[in-house]
LUMMIVO-288699 format. One line per 5 residues: for each residue x, y, z of C-alpha. Coordinates in nm, 3 decimals. Example, Ala and Ser with C-alpha at 12.3 -4.5 7.8 and 13.67 -1.06 7.14 Angstrom:
BEGIN
1.230 -0.450 0.780 ~ 1.367 -0.106 0.714
This chain:
BEGIN
-3.921 -4.497 0.268 ~ -3.667 -4.307 0.093 ~ -3.608 -4.016 -0.150 ~ -3.420 -4.096 -0.483 ~ -3.380 -3.921 -0.815
-3.585 -4.123 -1.080 ~ -3.547 -4.040 -1.460 ~ -3.686 -4.241 -1.755 ~ -3.798 -4.518 -1.497 ~ -3.435 -4.566 -1.374
-3.290 -4.481 -1.055 ~ -2.999 -4.222 -1.115 ~ -2.716 -4.243 -0.850 ~ -2.635 -3.901 -0.725 ~ -2.288 -3.754 -0.893
-1.997 -3.705 -0.634 ~ -1.926 -3.312 -0.662 ~ -1.561 -3.186 -0.686 ~ -1.443 -3.005 -0.390 ~ -1.391 -2.673 -0.552
-1.342 -2.481 -0.246 ~ -1.069 -2.732 -0.154 ~ -0.915 -2.715 -0.502 ~ -0.908 -2.356 -0.500 ~ -0.773 -2.314 -0.148
-0.492 -2.527 -0.192 ~ -0.405 -2.361 -0.532 ~ -0.416 -2.059 -0.329 ~ -0.173 -2.195 -0.050 ~ 0.070 -2.321 -0.317
0.065 -1.984 -0.498 ~ 0.106 -1.788 -0.183 ~ 0.411 -1.983 -0.082 ~ 0.583 -1.914 -0.446 ~ 0.471 -1.551 -0.396
0.640 -1.504 -0.084 ~ 0.957 -1.613 -0.228 ~ 0.921 -1.405 -0.549 ~ 0.717 -1.069 -0.429 ~ 0.802 -0.891 -0.763
0.666 -1.154 -0.985 ~ 0.326 -0.982 -1.112 ~ 0.210 -1.315 -1.266 ~ 0.223 -1.462 -0.930 ~ 0.040 -1.179 -0.788
-0.246 -1.222 -1.022 ~ -0.255 -1.576 -0.976 ~ -0.325 -1.530 -0.568 ~ -0.592 -1.275 -0.629 ~ -0.745 -1.527 -0.875
-0.739 -1.833 -0.662 ~ -0.816 -1.619 -0.346 ~ -1.136 -1.497 -0.484 ~ -1.219 -1.815 -0.635 ~ -1.169 -1.989 -0.294
-1.371 -1.750 -0.093 ~ -1.657 -1.761 -0.324 ~ -1.669 -2.145 -0.301 ~ -1.565 -2.165 0.045 ~ -1.855 -1.964 0.134
-2.109 -2.194 -0.027 ~ -1.980 -2.519 0.109 ~ -1.835 -2.491 0.438 ~ -2.094 -2.478 0.749 ~ -2.075 -2.127 0.915
-1.910 -2.091 1.257 ~ -1.726 -1.826 1.446 ~ -1.396 -1.992 1.351 ~ -1.471 -2.031 0.982 ~ -1.611 -1.701 0.945
-1.293 -1.551 1.136 ~ -1.056 -1.737 0.894 ~ -1.268 -1.619 0.600 ~ -1.241 -1.238 0.725 ~ -0.831 -1.274 0.771
-0.835 -1.421 0.387 ~ -1.068 -1.139 0.253 ~ -0.874 -0.873 0.438 ~ -0.532 -1.020 0.304 ~ -0.662 -1.025 -0.041
-0.792 -0.687 -0.053 ~ -0.438 -0.580 0.054 ~ -0.308 -0.765 -0.231 ~ -0.535 -0.627 -0.480 ~ -0.447 -0.269 -0.360
-0.116 -0.326 -0.493 ~ -0.208 -0.381 -0.865 ~ -0.319 -0.162 -1.108 ~ -0.695 -0.101 -1.289 ~ -0.530 -0.259 -1.597
-0.394 -0.577 -1.419 ~ -0.730 -0.622 -1.243 ~ -0.877 -0.610 -1.593 ~ -0.688 -0.917 -1.690 ~ -0.761 -1.102 -1.393
-1.156 -1.039 -1.369 ~ -1.272 -0.873 -1.684 ~ -1.571 -0.648 -1.677 ~ -1.907 -0.765 -1.786 ~ -1.998 -0.648 -2.116
-2.317 -0.471 -2.023 ~ -2.359 -0.122 -2.164 ~ -2.710 -0.028 -2.089 ~ -2.675 0.085 -1.717 ~ -2.774 0.463 -1.792
-3.108 0.316 -1.921 ~ -3.188 0.137 -1.613 ~ -2.991 0.344 -1.347 ~ -2.756 0.063 -1.267 ~ -2.376 -0.004 -1.258
-2.238 -0.113 -1.598 ~ -1.913 -0.144 -1.806 ~ -1.896 0.229 -1.859 ~ -1.951 0.327 -1.503 ~ -1.690 0.081 -1.392
-1.436 0.227 -1.636 ~ -1.505 0.587 -1.494 ~ -1.397 0.465 -1.176 ~ -1.099 0.281 -1.309 ~ -0.979 0.593 -1.512
-1.030 0.832 -1.211 ~ -0.766 0.603 -1.033 ~ -0.552 0.584 -1.335 ~ -0.531 0.272 -1.539 ~ -0.146 0.228 -1.451
-0.142 0.352 -1.092 ~ -0.177 0.118 -0.767 ~ -0.531 0.084 -0.642 ~ -0.431 0.164 -0.313 ~ -0.681 0.297 -0.066
-0.931 0.307 -0.346 ~ -0.988 -0.061 -0.342 ~ -1.333 -0.081 -0.133 ~ -1.480 0.184 -0.362 ~ -1.350 0.025 -0.666
-1.468 -0.331 -0.595 ~ -1.832 -0.237 -0.512 ~ -1.830 -0.047 -0.847 ~ -1.644 -0.320 -1.041 ~ -1.899 -0.508 -1.276
-1.769 -0.856 -1.273 ~ -1.977 -1.155 -1.116 ~ -1.685 -1.320 -0.930 ~ -1.597 -0.977 -0.774 ~ -1.972 -0.891 -0.701
-1.997 -1.236 -0.523 ~ -1.671 -1.174 -0.340 ~ -1.794 -0.864 -0.196 ~ -2.126 -0.996 -0.095 ~ -1.942 -1.267 0.080
-1.750 -1.009 0.269 ~ -2.061 -0.847 0.403 ~ -2.213 -1.178 0.474 ~ -1.889 -1.274 0.701 ~ -1.915 -0.945 0.873
-2.285 -0.978 0.942 ~ -2.239 -1.328 1.102 ~ -1.936 -1.208 1.303 ~ -2.158 -0.928 1.427 ~ -2.423 -1.206 1.494
-2.198 -1.424 1.695 ~ -2.080 -1.143 1.919 ~ -2.452 -1.082 1.977 ~ -2.485 -0.759 1.795 ~ -2.746 -0.704 1.494
-2.696 -0.789 1.136 ~ -2.574 -0.525 0.878 ~ -2.922 -0.492 0.711 ~ -3.117 -0.508 1.022 ~ -2.911 -0.210 1.178
-2.953 -0.018 0.845 ~ -3.328 -0.033 0.844 ~ -3.355 0.041 1.213 ~ -3.157 0.349 1.144 ~ -3.397 0.456 0.861
-3.691 0.397 1.132 ~ -3.828 0.105 0.941 ~ -3.718 -0.193 1.140 ~ -3.718 -0.544 1.007 ~ -3.832 -0.861 1.168
-3.578 -1.093 1.179 ~ -3.541 -1.473 1.250 ~ -3.278 -1.698 1.394 ~ -3.247 -2.071 1.264 ~ -3.130 -2.332 1.522
-3.201 -2.692 1.616 ~ -3.406 -2.770 1.930 ~ -3.311 -3.045 2.167 ~ -3.471 -3.311 1.947 ~ -3.239 -3.206 1.668
-3.546 -3.033 1.452 ~ -3.481 -2.746 1.264 ~ -3.682 -2.432 1.407 ~ -3.697 -2.068 1.361 ~ -3.730 -1.808 1.648
-3.908 -1.452 1.581 ~ -3.629 -1.202 1.727 ~ -3.905 -0.960 1.790 ~ -4.173 -1.190 1.953 ~ -3.965 -1.491 2.083
-4.241 -1.705 1.879 ~ -4.082 -2.049 1.794 ~ -4.198 -2.197 1.451 ~ -4.116 -2.533 1.286 ~ -3.945 -2.509 0.949
-4.083 -2.725 0.680 ~ -3.909 -2.774 0.341 ~ -4.092 -2.882 0.028 ~ -3.958 -3.181 -0.166 ~ -3.806 -3.085 -0.490
-4.033 -3.169 -0.801 ~ -3.763 -3.381 -0.936 ~ -3.776 -3.628 -0.622 ~ -4.052 -3.867 -0.553 ~ -4.088 -4.094 -0.245
-4.061 -4.488 -0.353 ~ -4.172 -4.753 -0.094 ~ -3.891 -5.007 -0.015 ~ -4.043 -5.342 0.013
């Protein structure tokens, strides 16, 4: 018995997805080599940042997590942040434009206006410099937001590989409201299980079959 995608009574063969992580990573490598020979080329600086952020965002979704891959990702992210710190807010706007969301004051959230306040405080034509961390967290652009989430995910993963607690777990413990955390792994039979890190209880992982898939019996 196998699972296949059925549409209109016909079996649809799954499409091969392009390796976007590899595409952007290769573009980053090529552009970085050109940038090293032309460090004053502002267009190359922008391309390094664009390809780098896209590579990190796709790489994090498609590549299995291991200590080695997380360490490599962390080095790439830190290098990209150093490059971003050399450009101005005006240049950043041309790479990753702000989202056109203007109702942040109403919902007490970040929006276009709050991002522009941070940019203007730095100076639209001044290098971002040491303000890079604060700016990236306050910058309303989806790619940049995902980039920051990936940074936190990488830091969290590295801490766990080193035997430490996750960032969110540690935060809630410091607030006096500890979270119950779980660790996923495969047992000796190769089955995916989940362990309660507080009690040590082991549970099987059961995944639901998507509604668009149905089992067909092979004769």
